[in-house]
N, C-alpha and C positions, 0 to 999 in steps of 0.2 A: 258361229252365231246360231242361236236357237230362237225360233219364232213360236211363241205359245199362244194358241188360239183360245178364244172364249169357250166355255163349256157349251154355249148355245150356238156356236158357229156352224153354219150350214156346209154341206159338201161343196156347194158352189163357191162359197167364200174361201174354203180351204184350197180348192182348185185354182182360184184366182191368185192366191199367194204363191202357189207353186209356179204358175205361169210367170208371175212378176220376177221371181227369183231367177228362173231360166232365161228370161228376157235380158237380165243383167249379166248373163254369162256364167252363172253358177249352177250347181246341181242341188236340187231340193229333195229331201227324203222325209216324207210324212211318216209320223210315228203315232198311230192312234193309241190313246190310253183309256183307262177305265172312265175317267171324268172328262178329259179333253184331249185334243190332238196337238202335238208339237211337230214342228217342221224344222229339221236340221238343214243348215246351209253348208255344203261341202265345197271346198276350193276357195273359201273366202280369203283373200289376200290382204285384208285389213282396209281396203278402199271402198267397201260396199256402203251405200247410202242407207243406213238403217231407218232413217226418217221416212223414206219412201215406203218401206215395208210396214212400219208402225202405223201409217195412215190408212192402210187398207181395212176394209170392213171385216169384222170378226177377229182381228188381232188384239190380244189382251196385253202382250208384253214381248219385247225383243231383248234377249239376253246375250251379252257378249261372253263367250266362253273364255275364261282367263288362263286355263291350263294349256301347256304346249300340246298335250294330247286332247282331242276334242270328243270323238265319238265314244270313247271308253269312259268318259268322265261322268260323275253324278250330275254335273250341270247339264249335260246333254240329255241324260235319261235318269230321272229320279228313282224309278222303280228298278228293283234288282232284276237282272236278266236270269232266266232259268234256262239252262242248256240241257237238252235231253239227248242222250247218245243211243238209247234203245228204250222200248216200252218199259216203263216202270223204273228207269234209271236216269234221274235228273239231278243236276247240280244247281244250287242257288235257292232252293226252297227250304221247307222244313226238314225234309229227309236228307240224310247224309250217306251217300254211297261209299262203299269200301272197294277200292281197286287193289288187287294183289296178284302176285305171280312172280316168276323168276326174272332175273335181270335179262337173260337171253334164252331164246329157244335153242335147245341143244340136240334134242332127238324127239321122235314121236312118243316114245314111252315117257320121257321126262315131262313133256308139255301136257300130255293127257293126264298123267298122274297129278301134275300141278293144278290143272283146271278143275278136276274133281275135288282136290283138297281145298281149293279156294271156295268152291260152291258149298261143300259140306260144312266149312267153317262159318258160312254166312256171308261171304263176299259177294258182291254184285257185278263185278267186272274183272276181266282177266288182263293183266299186263304181261308183256314178254317181248323182247327185242329180236326182230328178224335181222335188222341192220344195227350194228353196234359201233358207235364212234368211241374209240379207246385212246387213251393217252399214249400208249405204246403201239407202234405198228406191228409188233410181234404178238400182241394179245389177240385172243379170239374175237373175230370181227362179226360173228353171226353167220347164219345160214343163208341170208338173203331171201330170194324168191321162194326157195324151199321152206324156209322158216315161215313165210306168209301162208303157204299151203298147209303147214302143220297147225298154224293158228286157226285157220278156217275149219280144220278138222276138230280142233279143240272146242270151237264154238258149237259145232254141230253136236258133239258128244255131251257137252256140259250145259249148253243153253246160255252161257255167259257172253255178253258183248266184249269186243276186243279193243284194247288200247295199245297201240304200238307205234314206234318212232319212225319218222322219215328223215333222211339225212340230206337229201338233195331234191331238186325238182323232178327228175326222172323217177326217183324212188317214191316221191309223194303220190304220184299217180298209181304206182303199183300198190302202195299201202292203202290208198283210197278204195281200191277194188275189194279189199278184205276187211279193213278196220272199221269199227263203228266210231272211233275217235282217233285222229291223227296226232301223235305226240311230237312236239318240237322240243328237243333236248336243250340243256343248258348251253352247250357249245354252239348251238345254232340259233340262240335267242335273237341275235342281231344279224342273222343271215337274211337280209331284207328281200332278196329275190325269192327265197324259199317261203318267207312269210306271205308275200304277195301271191305266190303260187297256191298255197293252201287256202288263201282267201278266195281265190277264184274257183277252186274246187268246191268249196261250200260245205264240206263235212265239218262236224264239230272238231275243235282243235284244243289240245291240252298244251299250254305254253309254259315251259319251265323258266324260272328266273336264272339268269346267267350267274356264273361263279363269282363275278365281281360287279354285278349289276345293281344299280340303285332301283328303288321302287319306280321312280319316274322312267328309268330305262326300260323296265319291264312293261309299263303301261304304254310307252311309245312303241314298243315292238308289237303289242296287241293292236295298236292303232293301225299298223300296216295291214293286218288281217281284216279289220273292220272297214278300212278304206276301200277294200276290194268287194265289199258287199256282204261279208260273212261276219255276223255278230255272235256266232255260236263259239265263243272262246271261253275256256276255263283256264285261269291262271294257276300257277303252282309255285309255292315256296319250297325250295329244296336245299336251302342253306347257302351261305356265301363263305369264301375263304378268308381266314384270318391268320394271325401269327401263332395262335395257340395250337399245339400239336395233340391236345388231349382228345380231340375228335376230328373226323375227316373235314367237317365244315362247321360253321356256326349256324344252327337252325334258328332263323330269325322269326320268332313268334309274333313280334310286333308288326311284321309285315301283314299279317292276316287282318287285324282290325284297321290298319292303315289303308289297305286296299279297299276294304268295305266303305271306308269314309270317302275315298277319292273316286272310286269306280263302281259302276253297277254290275260288273262282271263277277262271277263266282270265283273263289280261290280255294284250292285244296292244299293240304300239307303232305310233304314227302319226308318223313323222319328217317327213312332208310339212307338216302343220300345226305340228308341233313346232319346225320351223326356219323354214319359209316361204321357203327358198332352195334352188333345185334342186341346187346343188353340195354342199349339206350333207346332203341326204336319204340318199345312199348310205352315207357313213360312220356316220351316226346309226342307220340301219337295221341295219347290222352290229353296232353297239354294243348296240342293243336286244335283238337275238337272243342275243348273248353274255351279256347280263344276265339272260336267262331268259324273254324274251317268248314267249308261246304262239302268236304269229302276228304278221305285219307287214301293215300297210295303208298303201299309198302311192298318190299320184295320178300317173297316166300319161295323157297325151293324145297322139293320133296327130300333132297339129300344135300344140304348146304356144303358138307365137307368135300363133295365131289363136283361142286358147281364150277363151271368154266369161267364165270365172272361174278364178282361181288358176293362170294359165299360168306365172307365175314360179317356182312350186314344183313344177310337173308335169314328170315325167321324159319323155324321148323314148322310143319303143319300144326302140331299141337300148340305151339306158341301163337300162331295166327288165330286159332279157335279161342284161346284164352283172351287175346287182345280184343277180338270183336265182342266177346261177352262184356269186357270192361268198357268198351266204347259205347255199348248199349246203355250201360249205367250212367256214363257221363252225359250222353245225349238226353236221357230222361231227366237228369238233374237240371239241364238248361232248356227244357221244353222242346227238344227236337227228337228225332228218331233215326236210328240207323236203318237205311233202306233194306227192307226184307228181300230175300231171294225171290225172284219172279216165279209165280206158280206156272207149272207146266215145263219148267226147265228140267232137263234130264238128270236123273240121279246117277251116281257113280255105279259102274258095273265092272266086274272082272273082265268081261269081254272087251270093253273099251280099252282096258289097260294092256291087252294082249294082242293088239292089232299089228304088231311088228315094230321095228325100230329103224331109225335112219339118222344120218348126220355123224359128225366126228365123235360124239359121245354115246353112240347107240349102245343101249344096254348098260350104260355106266350109272351106278347108284352110289 
């Protein structure tokens, strides 16, 4: 349930509504807006007497939220939420950030080279997995805590904020110490204990759609994060599985405008996992931005042929540069702008790329 106050409602009237809601045994969450304040009622089991709330001074309207998800819905909040992961890097506004980097952190040389390639191409955030959930137990699983340390080094050297995945509750706390945004992968979209954990941590969350999840499933998963008090959630369309073997997944472009209609949360497109084929990444990234995506996340590896994971869908650095140039043109055509690289971020340097190597792929190119 959502209580909409009159634009002229006083702070005392708003406080009285909050008190009344709490007296009834529910939680009230005031949400000040540009014109008026709305108060969300959390824990409503359907038996709340809305007439008691509607009769209070300053109340303009009581709205019953009809969707199974509440706090992520447009009914709950009409204005689009803007999620900022670092100064100058925000999702949900006019600017469109580009997140790029390798599937996994393999070595110091590799992640530093990747970070500078992303920055020099015009990317505004670095992705890279320290913990990697893989379909096969024999595939490279990531460097773990050492990978997080290398990501921290890459941020210091390049100035780019970090987006990296957490696989469990213990790992979420480790990731939160380093990452600017905690990624929840497709395989963990319905790991509800992990979702509640990152909700309590409070850092921005990038929540990927599950491989067989409906849009309602995705929004309900986001609701778990918001229910813990964290509304800094970025949704991600990354494709769903179908019977067609021509691509790794079906990249569902309709999810982008559908989510904008149903939810106030921003949504980004991931054409790398959405297609699984390098040559399809660029056209689908363009299409995602044209469809209204609030950001693009792609995989780029300095040397895809030697990548320990997802090399077949990873762009070469030159391809990333060309893609971002094309995305700028698409953004301009629809009245938006690709987020520029933050001023003051470090430029690439030969010294940064010669600081040593570590990990199982040390020195491998």
